[in-house]
N, C-alpha and C positions, 0 to 999 in steps of 0.2 A: 502594190498600192495603186489606187485609181488615179486617173488624170485629174478628176475633181479634187481629190484629197491633196495631191501635189500642188495644184493651183491655189487651193485654200491656204496650205502651209506657206507657199511662196509669198502670197500677199500679206499673210499675218506677220511673217518675219520682216518683210519690207516695211510694213506699218510700224513695227516695233523699232526698227533701225531709224526710220524717219522721225519718230517721236523723240528719240535720243538726240538726233541731229537738230530738230526744231528747238528742243530745250537748250542745247549748247549754243544754238544760234542767237539766243537771248543774252548769252554771257560773252561770246566772242564774235568776231566778224564772221558772217555766214560764208564768206569766201574761204576762210580758214577751215570751217566745218566741211565744206565741199571738198577741199583738197585732202583733208584727213579721211573722208569717206572714200575718195578715189585711191588713196594710198592703201587703206585697209582692204579695199576690193582687189587691188593689184597684188597685195601680199597674200590674201587668202586664195585668190585665183592661181597664183604661182604654187601655193601649197597643194591645191587640188590637182594641178598638172603633175606635180612631183609624185603625189600619192598614186595617181593613175598610170604612172610610167612603170614599165617593167624593170628599168634600170636607169642609172644616171646617164648612160649613153643615149638611151631612148628619150629621156627627158630633154637633153640638149638637142638631139636631132629633131624633135617635134616642135621646137621653139617657134619657128616661122608659122607652122600650121596652127599652133595654139594661139599665138598672137593674133593671127587673122581671124580665128573664130571668136575670141574674146572681144576684140575691138569691133568686130561686126555686130555682135550682140549688144555691146554698149551703144554703138551708133544707132541701132534699131530702137533701143529703149529711149535713148535721148530724143530721137525723132518723134516717137510716140508721145513723149511727155511735152515736147515743144509744141506739137500740134494741139495737145490738150490745153496747155496754157494759152495758146493763141486763141482758141475758141472760148475759153472760160476766164480770161484775164480779169475782167471786172468782178467776177464771183470770187476768184482766188485772192485778189488784191484790191478789195473795195476801198480801203483808205488811200491807196496810191492813186486810183483813178478819180476819186472824189477830190483829191488835192490838185489834180491836173485840170479839172474842169472849171 
C-alpha cells in the first residue's frame, strides 16, 4: 500500500472519528468527549501492542518502550494541533473571538 493511500486512509478515519466527537460534543461536555476519545485510543493502542507481541511475556516486557512510543506520538500530534489552533484560532472559533472583542 502506498504512503499516499495510507495518509488518505489515516485522515479519512480521523475525520470520521472527529465528526462523531463533534456530534457528541453538542450533547455532553466536550471535556467528557475528549476523555472518552483518550480512553478509546489507550484501549485500542493497548490492543495493538498485544496483537503485535509474540507472547504475553513480550507484551509485558515491551511496556516501557511501547508507552514511550505512543506518548511521544500523542505529544507530537498534540503539538501540531496546538500550533494549528494558535495560528487559526479566529478561523476555528469565530464566535468566541467575536464575543471577546
